[in-house]
C-alpha positions as CSV (number, residue, x, y, z in Angstrom):
1,M,95.6,75.1,67.2
2,N,94.6,75.3,70.7
3,F,94.1,78.8,72.7
4,D,93.2,77.2,75.7
5,L,95.4,78.8,78.7
6,P,97.5,75.5,80.2
7,A,95.6,73.8,82.9
8,P,98.5,74.4,85.4
9,L,98.4,77.9,85.0
10,V,94.5,78.3,85.5
11,A,94.8,76.2,88.5
12,Y,97.8,78.8,89.8
13,L,95.4,81.6,89.2
14,A,93.0,80.0,91.3
15,E,95.7,79.3,93.9
16,L,96.5,83.1,93.9
17,D,92.8,84.5,94.2
18,A,92.8,82.3,97.5
19,F,96.1,83.5,98.9
20,I,94.8,87.1,98.0
21,D,91.4,86.3,99.7
22,A,93.3,84.8,102.7
23,E,96.2,86.9,103.2
24,I,96.2,90.3,101.6
25,K,92.5,91.2,101.3
26,P,92.7,90.9,105.1
27,L,95.9,93.2,105.4
28,E,94.5,95.7,103.0
29,K,91.5,96.2,105.4
30,A,93.2,96.2,108.8
31,D,94.6,99.3,110.4
32,D,92.7,101.7,107.9
33,N,95.1,100.4,105.2
34,V,92.4,101.2,102.7
35,R,93.4,104.5,102.8
36,F,95.8,103.5,100.6
37,F,93.5,102.6,97.9
38,D,90.3,104.7,98.4
39,H,89.5,108.2,98.0
40,R,92.3,109.4,100.0
41,R,94.9,107.3,98.3
42,E,97.1,110.1,96.8
43,W,97.4,111.8,100.3
44,A,97.9,108.8,102.2
45,R,100.9,107.6,100.1
46,T,102.7,110.9,99.7
47,D,104.8,112.7,102.1
48,F,104.1,116.5,100.7
49,D,106.7,117.8,103.3
50,N,109.3,115.7,102.1
51,G,109.7,116.3,98.5
52,G,106.8,114.0,97.5
53,L,108.5,111.1,98.4
54,P,106.1,107.8,99.2
55,R,105.1,108.1,103.1
56,H,107.2,105.3,104.9
57,E,103.8,103.5,106.2
58,W,102.6,102.8,102.6
59,E,106.1,101.5,101.6
60,A,106.0,99.3,105.0
61,L,102.9,97.9,103.6
62,L,103.9,96.9,100.3
63,V,106.9,95.0,102.1
64,E,105.0,93.3,104.4
65,A,102.5,92.4,101.4
66,T,105.4,91.1,99.2
67,A,106.9,89.2,102.5
68,R,103.7,87.1,102.7
69,A,103.5,86.4,99.1
70,D,107.2,85.4,99.5
71,A,106.7,83.1,102.4
72,A,103.5,81.6,100.2
73,G,106.2,81.1,97.4
74,H,104.3,83.6,95.2
75,W,106.7,86.6,95.0
76,R,109.7,85.1,93.5
77,F,107.6,83.4,90.9
78,S,109.4,85.1,87.8
79,A,112.8,84.3,89.3
80,P,115.3,81.5,88.3
81,K,114.9,78.3,90.8
82,K,118.5,78.8,92.1
83,Y,117.1,82.1,93.7
84,G,114.1,80.6,95.2
85,G,111.8,81.2,92.0
86,K,109.9,79.1,90.2
87,D,111.4,79.8,86.6
88,G,107.9,81.7,85.6
89,Q,107.8,82.4,82.1
90,N,106.6,85.1,80.0
91,L,103.2,83.7,78.9
92,W,102.2,82.9,82.7
93,M,103.4,86.5,83.7
94,A,101.7,88.2,81.3
95,V,98.3,86.4,82.3
96,I,99.0,86.9,85.6
97,R,99.4,90.5,85.3
98,D,96.4,91.0,83.0
99,H,94.5,88.7,85.5
100,F,95.6,90.9,88.7
101,A,94.7,94.3,87.0
102,A,91.6,93.4,86.0
103,K,90.7,93.1,89.4
104,G,91.3,96.8,90.0
105,L,93.1,98.8,92.6
106,G,94.5,96.7,95.6
107,L,97.5,95.6,97.8
108,H,97.7,92.4,95.5
109,N,99.1,94.6,92.8
110,D,99.7,98.5,92.7
111,L,101.8,99.5,89.8
112,Q,102.4,102.8,90.8
113,N,105.3,101.6,92.9
114,E,105.6,98.4,90.4
115,H,104.3,96.5,93.2
116,S,102.8,93.0,92.8
117,I,102.7,89.8,95.1
118,V,103.9,88.0,92.0
119,G,107.0,90.2,91.2
120,N,108.9,91.2,88.4
121,F,112.5,91.5,88.5
122,P,114.4,93.0,85.7
123,F,117.6,93.3,87.7
124,V,117.7,89.4,88.2
125,N,117.8,88.9,84.5
126,M,120.8,91.6,84.0
127,F,122.8,90.4,86.7
128,E,122.4,86.9,85.8
129,H,123.1,87.6,82.0
130,F,126.0,90.5,82.6
131,G,127.3,90.0,86.4
132,T,130.3,88.3,87.9
133,P,129.5,85.3,90.4
134,E,130.1,87.9,93.3
135,Q,127.9,90.5,91.6
136,Q,125.3,87.9,91.2
137,D,125.4,86.9,94.8
138,E,125.5,90.5,96.2
139,F,122.7,92.1,94.3
140,I,120.5,89.0,93.3
141,N,120.7,87.3,96.5
142,G,121.1,90.5,98.4
143,G,118.0,92.1,96.7
144,F,115.9,89.4,97.7
145,A,117.1,89.6,100.9
146,R,116.4,93.6,100.6
147,T,120.2,94.3,101.6
148,R,120.5,95.5,98.2
149,R,118.4,97.6,95.7
150,T,119.6,99.1,92.7
151,A,118.3,102.2,90.7
152,F,118.7,102.7,86.9
153,G,120.5,105.4,85.9
154,L,120.5,105.8,82.3
155,T,118.2,108.8,80.8
156,E,119.8,112.2,80.9
157,P,118.4,115.7,81.3
158,N,119.3,116.7,77.8
159,H,118.9,113.3,75.9
160,G,115.7,111.2,76.6
161,S,115.0,108.5,74.4
162,D,118.3,108.8,72.4
163,A,120.9,107.2,75.3
164,T,123.6,106.9,72.7
165,H,124.0,110.8,72.9
166,M,125.4,110.6,76.7
167,E,127.1,113.4,78.4
168,T,127.8,111.4,81.6
169,R,131.5,110.5,81.1
170,A,133.7,108.0,82.9
171,V,137.6,107.7,82.6
172,P,140.1,105.7,84.1
173,E,141.5,106.7,87.4
174,V,143.8,105.3,90.0
175,R,143.2,106.2,93.8
176,G,145.0,105.3,96.7
177,G,146.8,102.5,94.4
178,V,143.5,101.0,93.5
179,A,142.6,101.3,89.6
180,G,139.2,102.8,89.0
181,W,137.0,105.3,87.1
182,R,135.7,108.5,87.7
183,I,132.5,109.7,86.7
184,D,131.1,113.1,86.0
185,G,127.7,113.9,84.7
186,E,123.7,114.1,85.5
187,K,120.7,111.5,85.5
188,M,116.9,111.8,85.3
189,W,114.1,109.7,86.2
190,T,116.0,107.6,88.6
191,T,113.5,105.8,90.2
192,G,113.9,104.6,93.7
193,M,117.0,106.3,94.9
194,H,115.5,107.3,98.1
195,V,116.0,103.6,99.2
196,A,118.7,102.5,96.6
197,T,121.8,101.0,98.0
198,H,123.2,101.4,94.4
199,C,122.6,103.3,91.2
200,A,123.4,101.3,87.7
201,T,124.9,104.4,86.1
202,F,125.7,104.3,82.3
203,A,128.4,106.4,81.0
204,R,130.4,106.7,78.2
205,T,134.0,105.4,78.5
206,S,134.9,105.6,74.7
207,G,133.8,106.5,71.3
208,D,131.5,109.5,70.0
209,N,128.1,110.6,70.4
210,G,125.8,108.3,68.5
211,D,127.7,105.4,68.7
212,A,126.1,102.3,70.5
213,R,129.5,101.0,71.4
214,G,131.5,102.8,74.5
215,I,128.7,102.9,77.1
216,T,129.7,101.4,80.2
217,C,127.7,100.3,83.3
218,F,129.0,101.1,86.6
219,L,127.4,100.3,89.8
220,V,127.6,103.1,92.0
221,P,127.0,103.0,95.6
222,N,124.6,105.3,97.3
223,P,125.3,107.2,99.3
224,C,129.0,108.1,98.3
225,E,130.9,111.2,97.7
226,G,129.9,113.2,94.6
227,L,126.7,111.5,94.4
228,V,124.0,114.3,94.9
229,I,120.2,113.8,94.6
230,E,119.2,117.2,93.3
231,E,115.4,117.0,93.4
232,Y,112.6,114.8,93.2
233,L,110.4,115.7,90.4
234,W,106.8,115.9,91.2
235,T,104.5,114.0,88.5
236,F,101.2,113.6,87.1
237,N,100.6,110.8,89.6
238,M,102.1,111.0,92.9
239,P,103.9,110.2,95.3
240,T,107.3,110.4,93.4
241,D,110.4,108.6,93.6
242,H,111.9,110.1,90.5
243,P,114.8,112.4,91.2
244,R,117.7,114.2,88.9
245,V,121.1,113.0,90.4
246,S,124.3,114.4,89.7
247,F,127.9,112.8,89.8
248,T,131.0,115.1,90.3
249,N,134.1,113.4,90.6
250,V,132.5,110.3,91.5
251,W,134.9,107.6,91.9
252,V,134.5,103.6,91.8
253,P,137.0,100.7,91.5
254,E,137.3,98.3,88.6
255,S,135.0,95.8,90.3
256,A,131.9,98.2,89.9
257,I,131.7,97.4,86.2
258,L,129.1,95.5,85.3
259,G,129.3,93.6,81.9
260,P,132.1,94.5,79.5
261,V,133.7,97.7,79.2
262,G,131.7,99.5,76.3
263,G,129.0,97.0,76.2
264,G,126.7,98.9,78.4
265,L,123.8,99.8,76.0
266,S,123.2,96.1,75.6
267,I,122.9,95.6,79.3
268,A,120.0,98.3,79.4
269,Q,118.4,96.7,76.7
270,S,118.6,93.1,77.8
271,F,115.4,93.1,80.0
272,V,113.3,95.9,78.1
273,H,111.3,92.8,76.2
274,Q,110.6,91.0,79.3
275,N,109.2,94.4,81.1
276,R,107.5,95.5,78.2
277,I,105.4,92.6,77.6
278,R,104.3,92.2,81.3
279,Q,103.4,95.9,81.4
280,A,101.4,95.6,78.7
281,A,99.5,93.0,80.2
282,S,98.8,94.9,83.4
283,S,97.5,97.7,81.1
284,L,95.1,95.5,79.0
285,G,93.8,94.4,82.4
286,A,93.6,97.9,83.7
287,A,91.5,98.8,80.6
288,T,89.5,95.4,81.3
289,F,88.4,96.6,84.8
290,C,87.3,100.0,83.4
291,I,85.2,98.4,80.6
292,E,83.5,96.3,83.2
293,E,82.9,98.6,85.7
294,S,81.3,101.0,83.2
295,V,79.0,98.0,81.7
296,R,77.8,97.3,85.4
297,Y,77.4,100.8,86.2
298,A,75.1,101.5,83.0
299,R,72.9,98.6,83.6
300,E,72.4,99.8,87.3
301,R,72.1,103.5,86.5
302,K,68.4,104.4,85.6
303,P,68.1,107.9,84.5
304,F,64.9,109.0,82.7
305,G,63.7,105.7,84.1
306,E,65.6,103.5,81.8
307,E,69.0,101.7,81.8
308,L,71.6,103.9,80.8
309,A,73.3,101.2,78.9
310,R,70.0,101.2,76.5
311,N,71.6,104.2,75.0
312,Q,73.9,103.2,72.1
313,A,76.2,106.4,72.8
314,I,76.9,104.3,75.8
315,Q,77.1,101.0,74.1
316,F,79.3,101.7,71.1
317,P,82.4,103.4,72.7
318,L,82.6,100.1,75.2
319,V,82.0,97.8,72.3
320,D,85.2,99.4,70.5
321,L,87.3,99.0,73.8
322,A,86.2,95.5,74.6
323,T,86.8,94.6,70.9
324,Q,90.3,95.9,71.3
325,C,90.8,94.0,74.4
326,E,90.0,90.8,72.9
327,M,92.3,91.3,69.9
328,L,95.2,92.8,72.1
329,R,94.9,90.1,74.7
330,L,95.4,87.2,71.8
331,L,98.5,89.3,70.5
332,I,100.0,89.7,73.9
333,R,99.4,86.0,74.5
334,K,101.0,84.8,71.4
335,T,103.9,87.3,71.9
336,A,104.6,85.9,75.1
337,W,104.4,82.3,73.8
338,E,106.8,83.1,71.3
339,M,109.4,85.1,73.5
340,D,109.6,82.0,75.8
341,R,110.0,79.5,72.6
342,L,113.1,81.6,71.6
343,E,114.1,82.1,75.1
344,A,114.4,78.1,75.5
345,E,117.1,78.2,72.2
346,D,120.7,79.3,72.5
347,G,120.9,83.0,72.0
348,G,117.4,83.6,72.8
349,H,117.5,86.9,74.2
350,K,119.2,88.2,70.9
351,R,116.8,86.2,68.8
352,I,113.9,88.1,70.1
353,E,115.6,91.5,69.8
354,R,115.9,90.3,66.0
355,E,112.9,88.4,65.2
356,L,110.1,89.6,67.7
357,S,110.8,92.8,69.0
358,D,108.3,94.4,66.9
359,K,105.4,92.4,68.2
360,V,106.7,93.2,71.4
361,S,106.5,97.0,70.7
362,M,103.1,96.4,69.3
363,C,101.7,94.7,72.4
364,N,103.2,97.8,74.6
365,Y,102.2,100.8,72.8
366,W,98.8,99.8,72.0
367,A,97.8,98.4,75.4
368,N,99.0,101.9,77.1
369,R,96.9,103.8,74.7
370,L,94.1,101.5,75.3
371,V,93.9,101.7,79.0
372,C,93.9,105.5,78.8
373,E,91.1,105.2,76.4
374,A,89.3,103.0,79.0
375,A,89.8,105.1,81.8
376,D,88.7,108.2,80.1
377,R,85.7,106.5,78.7
378,A,84.5,105.3,82.1
379,M,84.7,108.4,83.9
380,Q,82.4,109.6,81.0
381,V,80.2,106.8,81.8
382,H,80.0,107.2,85.4
383,G,79.7,111.1,85.1
384,G,80.6,113.2,87.9
385,I,81.4,110.4,90.3
386,G,83.5,108.7,87.7
387,Y,85.6,112.2,87.8
388,S,85.9,112.2,91.5
389,R,88.6,110.1,93.5
390,H,85.8,107.9,94.8
391,K,86.0,106.1,91.7
392,P,89.6,104.6,90.7
393,F,89.5,105.8,87.3
394,E,91.5,109.3,87.3
395,H,94.2,107.0,89.2
396,I,94.1,104.4,86.8
397,Y,94.4,107.2,83.9
398,R,97.1,108.9,85.8
399,H,99.6,105.8,86.6
400,H,99.4,104.3,83.0
401,R,99.8,107.5,81.0
402,R,103.2,107.6,82.2
403,Y,103.9,104.3,80.1
404,R,103.4,106.0,76.9
405,I,106.4,107.5,77.4
406,T,108.4,105.4,79.9
407,E,109.6,101.8,78.9
408,G,110.5,103.4,75.3
409,A,108.0,106.2,74.4
410,E,105.4,105.0,72.0
411,E,106.9,107.0,69.1
412,I,110.2,104.9,69.7
413,Q,107.9,101.8,69.6
414,M,106.2,102.8,66.3
415,R,109.7,103.4,64.8
416,K,110.9,99.9,65.8
417,V,107.3,98.5,64.2
418,G,108.0,100.6,61.3
419,A,111.5,99.4,60.7
420,F,110.4,95.7,60.9
421,L,107.4,96.6,58.6
422,F,109.5,98.4,56.0
423,G,112.5,95.6,56.0
424,Y,114.8,97.9,57.6
425,L,115.5,95.5,60.4
426,G,114.0,92.2,61.6
427,P,113.1,89.2,59.2
428,R,112.2,91.3,56.5
429,K,115.3,93.1,56.0
430,G,116.4,93.4,52.4
431,M,112.9,92.2,51.1
432,F,112.8,95.5,49.0
433,G,116.1,95.8,47.7
């Protein structure tokens, strides 16, 4: 048993660090771009007079950073080679995300916008597995060319975690001699609609509330007649790009269907495991950053003539957090490695759901709790300056706190772990009679 990271991965981390130093850090420091990361960050990023949306200058900077990373061969790392990527595996992506987040806030990796110079592309996986060749060309190649951007319309105002009780409906309807579907309903937290060219809209096309079957995914153009962005919901961490969207008599042709009619829920779940393990790694890295900054400060700060770190009241909480980070890092890497092993086999994605999704959920919900605890502790160790916006801990807390709700609320993920543990699902099913 060997726990060493593969030598090529270690070498790639060094290559990424060199690229950040040569290309990204200078861009971050140019033209007062540091305002997006220092104590002014929330105000610099947010257009408070325009619904709280991200400022154009902020999003343009992110585009420039990823364009440079793409030219250097890094941005598409996780994508298939046929789309210009490197077939980046889950283990590599988890290690990279942990490594980046442990560096702290910066243009290299800012997950408030799901931004990183090594990108995560869940929609590539979705279109690769469920799209027609025409859809793959339009939305995968178009996505990398920035001519297509797809928002995700699953959650509804009255139905959060339970997507099977979906009030949005789609019915067949012919218009102008063309077969298609009429969609009526409402969605919440449809992130990115201010720049999206399409919304992957999930609607019930058959069956009853509570049925897993009967939900279909439609690629609805934005804008289109009947689609209205009703409001952008202001959140704990600003800026916001999370609107409530209504669909009233919206019509799309048959060609707008993604995947099988009635099989949309499996599409919604198709990339959840990759997202969760990578996001868990980011939370782990951010927690590590908070701990290391607290240790450094506690050694430097000398109240009453002695290092703050001499106090066990300072040491012990950080010891607990550091211990959790070490254990979680091993579980994340082992789980990512197992995901890669299963994905290499036929039916790998389905096998991950059946055999490994409890471990993915363990990693995700625990990492998201851990980073919130670590950020809170960092504020306490740093005292008044830790509570201020002159340190990044409040931003880290506000950002990562949302992941205890999104990507599957921690209660939903714990329920998944419980179903595996007690034998209702997974390899232990039937063990208890």
